[in-house]
N, C-alpha and C positions, 0 to 999 in steps of 0.2 A: 518707563523706568521707575522703579520703586525707590523710596528714600526713607531714612530714619534719622532721628535727631539724637545727638549726643551732647551732653552738657558738662562743663568743667568750670567752676567758679562763675565768673561773669560772662562766659562765652558759651554759645550754642552753635553747633554746626548741623545743618540739614544736608546729609550726605547721601549720594547715590549708593545703592547697595552693590553695584558693580564699580570697581575701582580700576583705573588704568595703570598697569605696571609698565615701567619704562626701562628695564634693565639693559635692553639691547639697543637703546637709542644711540645712534652714532657709531655703532659697530656693525651688527648684522642688519640694522636698519639705517639707511642714510638719513641725513637731516631732512631732506624733502619728504621721504617716506614717513618719518617721525611726525612732521608737521601735518601730513595728510591724516595720519591716525589720530592725532590730537583733535584736529578739526572735526572728524567724523564722530569721535567719542562725545565731544561737547554738543555738537549739533543734535545728537540723539539722546540727550538727557543726562549724560555722565558729567559729574562735577568734581571728582576727586582724582588727583594725579599723584601717584606714589613713586618716589625715586629714592636715591641714597648717595651719599658722598662716595661710598666705596664701590659702587657698581662698576663692573668690568675693570677693577683696579689691577688685574693681571694682564690687561690688554695695553699695548704701548700707547700712552697718552690717554688711557681710558678713565682714570680716576676723575670724577667730577664731570665727565663728558655728558652723561644723561642730564644732570642738573643744568649744565650750560645750554644745551639744546632747548630744554623746557624754558629757560630764561629768555632765550631769543624768541621763542614762540609767544610767550606771554607779552613781550614788548611789541612784537609785530602785529598781534591781534588785539592789543589793549584788553587782555583777558584776565588780569589779576583778580578783579572783583567777581569774576564769574566762576572761579574754581577754588577748590580747597587744596592747598599744597601740603604734601606729606613727604618728609625726607628723614634721613637717619644719619647718625654719627656714632663714633665709638667702636667701629669695626677694626679688626686687626689690619695691619698694613700689608701691602702686597709682598713686602720683604720679610715679614715675620708673622705668619698666619696663625701662630699658636698663642700670641700674646694679646689679650684683650686690652683695649685702650679706654678705660673708664675713669681715669683721673680727671678732675675738673678741668685742668688746663688743656688736656687732650680733646675733650668733648667740646669745650668752648672754642678751640681752634677749628675743629670740624664745623661747628655751627656757623662761625664767621665766614668760613670758606663757602659753605652752602648758600648763605645769604648773598654773597657776592656772585656766585655762579647763577643763582636764580634771579638776581637783580631786584631783590625785595628787602624790606626792613624786618619782616616777621614771617615765620612759617606757621601754618595753622596747626599741624601735628608734627611733633618732633620725637623721633624714636631713638632710644639707645639700641643699637643693632644687635648687641649681645649682652650677656650678663657677666659679671665678675663676682662670684659668690664670696670671694675673700674680702670684698669691700662691704662695710656695713651699709644697710639700706638708708640709714639716716644721712650719711655723707652724700649719697646720690640724690636723695629727695631734696636735700638742702640746696644743692647747686641747680637742680632743675627748677625749683621754686624761684631762685634768683633770676634765671633766664626768663621766666614768666613775668616777674616784676619789672625786669628791664624792657619788656615789650618785644622780645625777640622770638618768643614762641607763645602759643595759646594753650595747646593741649600737650602736656608731657605724656609720653607713651613708651612702651617697651616692646622689643622684639626678641623672641627666643628666651623669655624668662619663664620659669616655672610658676605655677599658680601659688605655690607656697611663698615664693619670694615676693610676688606681687601683693599677696595678702599682708606680709610683713611690712612692706613698704607703705601700703596705704593705712595700716594700723598706726605706724609712726606718723604719717602725714596728718591723720585725724587728731592725734594727741598733741602734735606740735603746731597745729594750725597752718600747715604747709599745703601746697597744691598737690593733690593726689595723682597717681597714675590714672589716666583716663581711658586708655585702650591697650589691648595686647595684640601682637602680630605673631602668629605661629603657623606652622604647616598644618592645614586641616582640609580634608577632602572626603568625599564619599568613599573613595578607595583608601583604605587604611594602610598605614605604614608605621615605622618606628625610626628614631634617630640612629639606631644601630644599622638599620637597612640603608639609611642615607649615608652612613659612614662619617657622621659629623656629630660628636658628642656635645658641641656647643649650641646646637639647635634644639627646639622643642616641637613635638608633634602632639596632636590632640588624642590623648588616651581617654579611656573611660573615666579614670579618676579626675583628670584635668577637666573633662567635659562636665562632670558633676559640679565641680567648683564654679565653673563659668555659669552654669545654669542657676546655681544658688546665689551667686554674688551679683549677677546682672552685668558683669564686665563685658563690654562689647569686644568682639574679635574681628580683626581684619586678617582673613585667611590668605596665606600665600600658597601657591601651587594647588589651587582648589580643583583644578581639572586633572591633577595627578599626571602631569606631563602628557596629557592627551590620552591617558590609558584607555578610557572607555571608547572613545572615537576610533582609536587605532586598533584596539583588540577586536572590536565588533566588525571592523571593516576587513582587517588583514590577519587577524589571529595573532599568535605569539610572534610570528615573523615580522609583524608590523611594529613591534616595540623595539626601541633602541636599548642599549645595554643598561643605561641608568633606569629606564622605566621598568625593565625586567627585574632588576635588583631591588628596586624600591616598592614596586606595586604588584608584581605578578605573584599571586597567591590564590589558593582555592576559594577563599572567601571573597576576594575581589573579582574573580572570574564569575562566581555566582551572582554577585551584584551587577556585573556587566549585563547578564541576561535580563535581570529585572529592570535595569536602565533601558535596555532595548525595548522591552514590552511597554514600559511606562511612556517612553518617548513616542512610540508609534501610536499609542492610545491618545496622546495629548498633542501630537503634532510638533514635538520638540526634538532637536538634535541631541545626541549624547552629551555634547559639551554644555548645552543649555540646561539639561537635567542636572548635571553635576553642579553647575553654578546655582541653580534654584534650590538644591539641597542646602547650600550654605545660606543663601539670602532669605529663605523661608523658615530657617531653623528657630526653635524656641530660644536658643542662644542668639543674641543680636549679632548676626554675622554679615560681614562685608567681604566680597570676593574680589581678589586682585587678579586681573587677567593680563598676562604678559604674552602678547600675540606677536608672531613674526610676519604677519601679513594683514592687510586690510580685510581680506575675506574671512580670516580667522576671527577678527574683532567683530565683524558683522554677525557671524555665527554665534559668538559668545553673547552678544547683546540681544540676540533674537528672543531670548526668554526673560528679558529684564523685568517684564510685568507679571510673569507667571508666579503663582503662589502654590506651593505643595502643602497639602494639609498635614497636620502632625501624624495622623495614622498612616498616611502614604509615605512620609519620611521614615517612619519606623519600619515599614514594609520594605522600602528600598534598601535600607541599611541591613535589615535581616534580624531586627530585634523581635 
């Protein structure tokens, strides 16, 4: 497993480049299966667990369930000091999915609930799950800085924020002497897509313009859906018929089909599965990338982690992408 260090203020995290996503813990995965996946991930070098207060909040009893299972695993394994905890707040509620909840009191309440669910006093990385462009960045940075000073979070981070908003926030933080945004979490994969294809205007995807900013700024990115819903694995095995409706809408395009053939050739040459190639594209990138894997079985996790040590050279990355 490869690692990279990220620093914010007095804190440094040495984080595995492959991050375990836990959205379906307690729903499609039982608690026993979730524990098995966590055990395997940590035993094979993974050390960052990503969850969220809002995961499966449209599932009866689902809100906070992923965090609660992780909390029970941490206690049963005595594993708090072995892992980096990453969770999120400020997501719209299950009852009003259009209203972003980024008032200080809303985020503070989410954070307190996450701490209780996880059974910890502090989380390592705390993400705002969405942005609310109507709120000034100074207001948001100010309360995130308070959470850091209170010892409840170490690294403030944002999910689904544009590069422009992150730049504005960190410019204010530098001027005001406040804790800056340390990381960004957006949809990023070798198979390109857009937020219009996703059908969600509140999310952000990695465009060429955003990529240029991340490359220039040095901001680390934790990529969600880095395997593009299994696009390469499924397309190369079963063709279009192997893709579900979401994968077709989001990722089926001539450019991604062409990339699939390059992924196949590269994987065969280097002894890597399509899933491992897709993850290595993120973890080897000139932009400091960490890839979140959300697996529905232990076999899928094993496949995803099989390329954890592999490094794709910059010229190979460009060739895979088609630049």
